[in-house]
OpenMM code with the backbone's topology and positions (N, CA, C; nanometers):
from openmm import Vec3, app, unit

residues = "UNK UNK UNK UNK UNK UNK UNK UNK UNK UNK UNK UNK UNK UNK UNK UNK UNK UNK UNK UNK UNK UNK UNK UNK UNK UNK UNK UNK UNK UNK UNK UNK UNK UNK UNK UNK UNK UNK UNK UNK UNK UNK UNK UNK UNK UNK UNK UNK UNK UNK UNK UNK UNK UNK UNK UNK UNK UNK UNK UNK UNK UNK UNK UNK UNK UNK UNK UNK UNK UNK UNK UNK UNK UNK UNK UNK UNK UNK UNK UNK UNK UNK UNK UNK UNK UNK UNK UNK UNK UNK UNK UNK UNK".split()
positions = [
    Vec3(0.0816, -0.1192, 0.0000),
    Vec3(0.0000, 0.0000, 0.0000),
    Vec3(0.0867, 0.1268, 0.0000),
    Vec3(0.1938, 0.1253, 0.0784),
    Vec3(0.2823, 0.2419, 0.0853),
    Vec3(0.3482, 0.2687, -0.0494),
    Vec3(0.3798, 0.1644, -0.1240),
    Vec3(0.4411, 0.1811, -0.2564),
    Vec3(0.3448, 0.2528, -0.3512),
    Vec3(0.2186, 0.2186, -0.3444),
    Vec3(0.1179, 0.2849, -0.4289),
    Vec3(0.1044, 0.4304, -0.3886),
    Vec3(0.1012, 0.4556, -0.2570),
    Vec3(0.0908, 0.5932, -0.2076),
    Vec3(0.2090, 0.6775, -0.2554),
    Vec3(0.3293, 0.6228, -0.2491),
    Vec3(0.4487, 0.6953, -0.2957),
    Vec3(0.4415, 0.7241, -0.4449),
    Vec3(0.3956, 0.6268, -0.5214),
    Vec3(0.3804, 0.6457, -0.6652),
    Vec3(0.2816, 0.7585, -0.6952),
    Vec3(0.1690, 0.7585, -0.6272),
    Vec3(0.0681, 0.8625, -0.6498),
    Vec3(0.1198, 1.0001, -0.6092),
    Vec3(0.1924, 1.0059, -0.5003),
    Vec3(0.2489, 1.1339, -0.4564),
    Vec3(0.3471, 1.1882, -0.5598),
    Vec3(0.4288, 1.1009, -0.6140),
    Vec3(0.5243, 1.1415, -0.7161),
    Vec3(0.4553, 1.1919, -0.8414),
    Vec3(0.3506, 1.1222, -0.8840),
    Vec3(0.2742, 1.1644, -1.0021),
    Vec3(0.2064, 1.2984, -0.9771),
    Vec3(0.1525, 1.3178, -0.8569),
    Vec3(0.0875, 1.4437, -0.8245),
    Vec3(0.1878, 1.5587, -0.8285),
    Vec3(0.3073, 1.5357, -0.7751),
    Vec3(0.4110, 1.6382, -0.7754),
    Vec3(0.4414, 1.6847, -0.9178),
    Vec3(0.4524, 1.5915, -1.0099),
    Vec3(0.4800, 1.6254, -1.1502),
    Vec3(0.3630, 1.7024, -1.2107),
    Vec3(0.2405, 1.6588, -1.1850),
    Vec3(0.1238, 1.7238, -1.2459),
    Vec3(0.0967, 1.8621, -1.1879),
    Vec3(0.1455, 1.8902, -1.0675),
    Vec3(0.1241, 2.0215, -1.0062),
    Vec3(0.2228, 2.1262, -1.0564),
    Vec3(0.3224, 2.0836, -1.1303),
    Vec3(0.4309, 2.1716, -1.1725),
    Vec3(0.3911, 2.3018, -1.2389),
    Vec3(0.2839, 2.3051, -1.3166),
    Vec3(0.2462, 2.4262, -1.3880),
    Vec3(0.1523, 2.5188, -1.3127),
    Vec3(0.1191, 2.4857, -1.1882),
    Vec3(0.0233, 2.5657, -1.1111),
    Vec3(0.0928, 2.6733, -1.0293),
    Vec3(0.0147, 2.7724, -0.9872),
    Vec3(0.0663, 2.8728, -0.8927),
    Vec3(0.1014, 2.8019, -0.7618),
    Vec3(0.1982, 2.8558, -0.6898),
    Vec3(0.2449, 2.7926, -0.5662),
    Vec3(0.1315, 2.7678, -0.4670),
    Vec3(0.0460, 2.8654, -0.4458),
    Vec3(-0.0640, 2.8499, -0.3501),
    Vec3(-0.1599, 2.7386, -0.3934),
    Vec3(-0.1870, 2.7302, -0.5223),
    Vec3(-0.2742, 2.6243, -0.5737),
    Vec3(-0.2089, 2.4872, -0.5607),
    Vec3(-0.0780, 2.4812, -0.5826),
    Vec3(-0.0053, 2.3558, -0.5646),
    Vec3(-0.0149, 2.3086, -0.4203),
    Vec3(0.0002, 2.4026, -0.3283),
    Vec3(-0.0049, 2.3686, -0.1869),
    Vec3(-0.1452, 2.3219, -0.1479),
    Vec3(-0.2464, 2.3885, -0.1979),
    Vec3(-0.3843, 2.3491, -0.1673),
    Vec3(-0.4140, 2.2087, -0.2200),
    Vec3(-0.3661, 2.1778, -0.3388),
    Vec3(-0.3868, 2.0442, -0.3959),
    Vec3(-0.3101, 1.9388, -0.3162),
    Vec3(-0.1917, 1.9728, -0.2721),
    Vec3(-0.1097, 1.8790, -0.1959),
    Vec3(-0.1660, 1.8547, -0.0558),
    Vec3(-0.2362, 1.9512, -0.0009),
    Vec3(-0.2883, 1.9432, 0.1353),
    Vec3(-0.3749, 1.8186, 0.1570),
    Vec3(-0.4693, 1.7943, 0.0688),
    Vec3(-0.5593, 1.6806, 0.0855),
    Vec3(-0.4836, 1.5486, 0.0852),
    Vec3(-0.3850, 1.5370, -0.0001),
    Vec3(-0.3063, 1.4142, -0.0079),
    Vec3(-0.2175, 1.4008, 0.1157),
    Vec3(-0.1622, 1.5108, 0.1607),
    Vec3(-0.0696, 1.5073, 0.2744),
    Vec3(-0.1383, 1.4697, 0.4048),
    Vec3(-0.2599, 1.5161, 0.4237),
    Vec3(-0.3227, 1.4951, 0.5541),
    Vec3(-0.4417, 1.4004, 0.5533),
    Vec3(-0.4928, 1.3677, 0.4372),
    Vec3(-0.6078, 1.2788, 0.4302),
    Vec3(-0.7393, 1.3545, 0.4260),
    Vec3(-0.8413, 1.2855, 0.3822),
    Vec3(-0.9716, 1.3461, 0.3572),
    Vec3(-1.0348, 1.4088, 0.4823),
    Vec3(-1.0360, 1.3368, 0.5932),
    Vec3(-1.1025, 1.3864, 0.7147),
    Vec3(-1.0400, 1.5161, 0.7641),
    Vec3(-0.9071, 1.5206, 0.7678),
    Vec3(-0.8407, 1.6415, 0.8155),
    Vec3(-0.8531, 1.7546, 0.7133),
    Vec3(-0.8450, 1.7211, 0.5858),
    Vec3(-0.8539, 1.8235, 0.4809),
    Vec3(-0.9898, 1.8921, 0.4820),
    Vec3(-1.0947, 1.8210, 0.5233),
    Vec3(-1.2276, 1.8826, 0.5319),
    Vec3(-1.2350, 1.9855, 0.6440),
    Vec3(-1.1444, 1.9777, 0.7388),
    Vec3(-1.1486, 2.0652, 0.8552),
    Vec3(-1.0389, 2.1699, 0.8576),
    Vec3(-0.9552, 2.1688, 0.7547),
    Vec3(-0.8501, 2.2687, 0.7422),
    Vec3(-0.8330, 2.3088, 0.5972),
    Vec3(-0.8173, 2.4372, 0.5733),
    Vec3(-0.8080, 2.4900, 0.4372),
    Vec3(-0.6813, 2.5739, 0.4220),
    Vec3(-0.6097, 2.5527, 0.3137),
    Vec3(-0.4921, 2.6354, 0.2850),
    Vec3(-0.5405, 2.7762, 0.2515),
    Vec3(-0.4945, 2.8721, 0.3294),
    Vec3(-0.5309, 3.0123, 0.3096),
    Vec3(-0.4272, 3.0814, 0.2231),
    Vec3(-0.2993, 3.0482, 0.2480),
    Vec3(-0.1933, 3.1105, 0.1694),
    Vec3(-0.0647, 3.0304, 0.1808),
    Vec3(0.0249, 3.0571, 0.0857),
    Vec3(0.1605, 3.0035, 0.0879),
    Vec3(0.2512, 3.1162, 0.0410),
    Vec3(0.3424, 3.1561, 0.1283),
    Vec3(0.4334, 3.2645, 0.0923),
    Vec3(0.5639, 3.2481, 0.1692),
    Vec3(0.6741, 3.2576, 0.0981),
    Vec3(0.8084, 3.2505, 0.1570),
    Vec3(0.8259, 3.1283, 0.2460),
    Vec3(0.7720, 3.0130, 0.2012),
    Vec3(0.7899, 2.8893, 0.2746),
    Vec3(0.6936, 2.8681, 0.3910),
    Vec3(0.6013, 2.9614, 0.4091),
    Vec3(0.5059, 2.9505, 0.5199),
    Vec3(0.3664, 2.9223, 0.4652),
    Vec3(0.3076, 2.8130, 0.5146),
    Vec3(0.1712, 2.7760, 0.4769),
    Vec3(0.0787, 2.8181, 0.5902),
    Vec3(-0.0286, 2.8880, 0.5555),
    Vec3(-0.1298, 2.9242, 0.6552),
    Vec3(-0.2523, 2.8373, 0.6315),
    Vec3(-0.2981, 2.7716, 0.7384),
    Vec3(-0.4125, 2.6822, 0.7329),
    Vec3(-0.5203, 2.7338, 0.8280),
    Vec3(-0.6416, 2.7556, 0.7747),
    Vec3(-0.7562, 2.7927, 0.8574),
    Vec3(-0.8237, 2.6633, 0.9010),
    Vec3(-0.8417, 2.6470, 1.0319),
    Vec3(-0.8904, 2.5226, 1.0901),
    Vec3(-1.0299, 2.5432, 1.1490),
    Vec3(-1.1161, 2.4419, 1.1340),
    Vec3(-1.2563, 2.4499, 1.1723),
    Vec3(-1.2793, 2.4716, 1.3218),
    Vec3(-1.2046, 2.4031, 1.4072),
    Vec3(-1.2293, 2.4146, 1.5517),
    Vec3(-1.1020, 2.3820, 1.6301),
    Vec3(-1.1096, 2.4030, 1.7615),
    Vec3(-0.9903, 2.3869, 1.8455),
    Vec3(-0.9429, 2.2419, 1.8554),
    Vec3(-1.0351, 2.1464, 1.8489),
    Vec3(-0.9950, 2.0059, 1.8549),
    Vec3(-0.9066, 1.9718, 1.7348),
    Vec3(-0.9492, 2.0106, 1.6156),
    Vec3(-0.8686, 1.9844, 1.4950),
    Vec3(-0.7424, 2.0689, 1.4941),
    Vec3(-0.7488, 2.1873, 1.5492),
    Vec3(-0.6298, 2.2725, 1.5586),
    Vec3(-0.5213, 2.2005, 1.6381),
    Vec3(-0.5565, 2.1418, 1.7513),
    Vec3(-0.4600, 2.0675, 1.8331),
    Vec3(-0.4063, 1.9461, 1.7576),
    Vec3(-0.4942, 1.8756, 1.6892),
    Vec3(-0.4537, 1.7571, 1.6130),
    Vec3(-0.3523, 1.7940, 1.5044),
    Vec3(-0.3803, 1.9011, 1.4317),
    Vec3(-0.2912, 1.9432, 1.3237),
    Vec3(-0.1575, 1.9906, 1.3773),
    Vec3(-0.1617, 2.0643, 1.4872),
    Vec3(-0.0357, 2.1088, 1.5475),
    Vec3(0.0493, 1.9909, 1.5925),
    Vec3(-0.0154, 1.8860, 1.6426),
    Vec3(0.0578, 1.7676, 1.6860),
    Vec3(0.1257, 1.6975, 1.5674),
    Vec3(0.0697, 1.7135, 1.4485),
    Vec3(0.1243, 1.6503, 1.3277),
    Vec3(0.2070, 1.7467, 1.2428),
    Vec3(0.2418, 1.8600, 1.2981),
    Vec3(0.3091, 1.9667, 1.2241),
    Vec3(0.4299, 1.9167, 1.1442),
    Vec3(0.5200, 1.8474, 1.2084),
    Vec3(0.6429, 1.8029, 1.1411),
    Vec3(0.6115, 1.7072, 1.0253),
    Vec3(0.5229, 1.6146, 1.0483),
    Vec3(0.4833, 1.5199, 0.9434),
    Vec3(0.4163, 1.5922, 0.8279),
    Vec3(0.3272, 1.6841, 0.8587),
    Vec3(0.2574, 1.7592, 0.7535),
    Vec3(0.3545, 1.8447, 0.6722),
    Vec3(0.4494, 1.9095, 0.7386),
    Vec3(0.5503, 1.9892, 0.6655),
    Vec3(0.6293, 1.9016, 0.5692),
    Vec3(0.6727, 1.7876, 0.6171),
    Vec3(0.7503, 1.6955, 0.5341),
    Vec3(0.6673, 1.6476, 0.4146),
    Vec3(0.5439, 1.6071, 0.4377),
    Vec3(0.4582, 1.5574, 0.3305),
    Vec3(0.4234, 1.6670, 0.2303),
    Vec3(0.3918, 1.7862, 0.2780),
    Vec3(0.3592, 1.8966, 0.1867),
    Vec3(0.4785, 1.9307, 0.0979),
    Vec3(0.5976, 1.9306, 0.1547),
    Vec3(0.7182, 1.9582, 0.0772),
    Vec3(0.7377, 1.8523, -0.0305),
    Vec3(0.7232, 1.7264, 0.0099),
    Vec3(0.7439, 1.6150, -0.0820),
    Vec3(0.6408, 1.6170, -0.1958),
    Vec3(0.5156, 1.6391, -0.1637),
    Vec3(0.4089, 1.6310, -0.2630),
    Vec3(0.4042, 1.7540, -0.3532),
    Vec3(0.4152, 1.8723, -0.2944),
    Vec3(0.4030, 1.9956, -0.3733),
    Vec3(0.5310, 2.0310, -0.4483),
    Vec3(0.6453, 1.9843, -0.3972),
    Vec3(0.7728, 2.0234, -0.4556),
    Vec3(0.8163, 2.1623, -0.4124),
    Vec3(0.7475, 2.2187, -0.3143),
    Vec3(0.7786, 2.3514, -0.2614),
    Vec3(0.8335, 2.3379, -0.1199),
    Vec3(0.9271, 2.4247, -0.0847),
    Vec3(0.9825, 2.4226, 0.0504),
    Vec3(0.8781, 2.4718, 0.1499),
    Vec3(0.8618, 2.3977, 0.2587),
    Vec3(0.7707, 2.4386, 0.3655),
    Vec3(0.8534, 2.4529, 0.4928),
    Vec3(0.8796, 2.5770, 0.5306),
    Vec3(0.9580, 2.6056, 0.6498),
    Vec3(0.8718, 2.5994, 0.7754),
    Vec3(0.7442, 2.6363, 0.7604),
    Vec3(0.6543, 2.6380, 0.8761),
    Vec3(0.5094, 2.6324, 0.8292),
    Vec3(0.4255, 2.5816, 0.9180),
    Vec3(0.2814, 2.5854, 0.8952),
    Vec3(0.2210, 2.6643, 1.0107),
    Vec3(0.1428, 2.7655, 0.9790),
    Vec3(0.0724, 2.8427, 1.0804),
    Vec3(-0.0731, 2.8012, 1.0768),
    Vec3(-0.1177, 2.7392, 1.1845),
    Vec3(-0.2566, 2.6964, 1.1961),
    Vec3(-0.3338, 2.8034, 1.2737),
    Vec3(-0.4518, 2.8375, 1.2245),
    Vec3(-0.5339, 2.9383, 1.2929),
    Vec3(-0.6810, 2.8989, 1.2785),
    Vec3(-0.7600, 2.9376, 1.3778),
    Vec3(-0.9026, 2.9079, 1.3713),
    Vec3(-0.9677, 2.9889, 1.2611),
    Vec3(-1.0629, 2.9251, 1.1904),
    Vec3(-1.1377, 2.9962, 1.0870),
    Vec3(-1.2153, 3.1085, 1.1504),
    Vec3(-1.2200, 3.2194, 1.0833),
    Vec3(-1.2998, 3.3321, 1.1305),
    Vec3(-1.4455, 3.3041, 1.0968),
    Vec3(-1.5298, 3.3270, 1.1887),
    Vec3(-1.6736, 3.3009, 1.1686),
    Vec3(-1.7435, 3.4190, 1.1123),
] * unit.nanometer
topology = app.Topology()
chain = topology.addChain("A")
for resn in residues:
    res = topology.addResidue(resn, chain)
    for name in ("N", "CA", "C"):
        topology.addAtom(name, app.Element.getBySymbol(name[0]), res)
């Protein structure tokens, strides 16, 4: 299963090549974190290596922060863009 996942990530990285950086990051987000988490967090921006994610509630905010290092590594690998930091913030209502 992991071999298939790696293959898909590699293919996605190649296909994202012609997109704007922010769009590449948004597309990579769902693959990096999975469907359930992606539904509760949205890429707001990507600039100078910093990804900003708007998160639905405090429970998911804590979960995402706990996975920060893994998410940074996966986003970098999938998008092909350097991710120095992820800033998680609650969605404005």
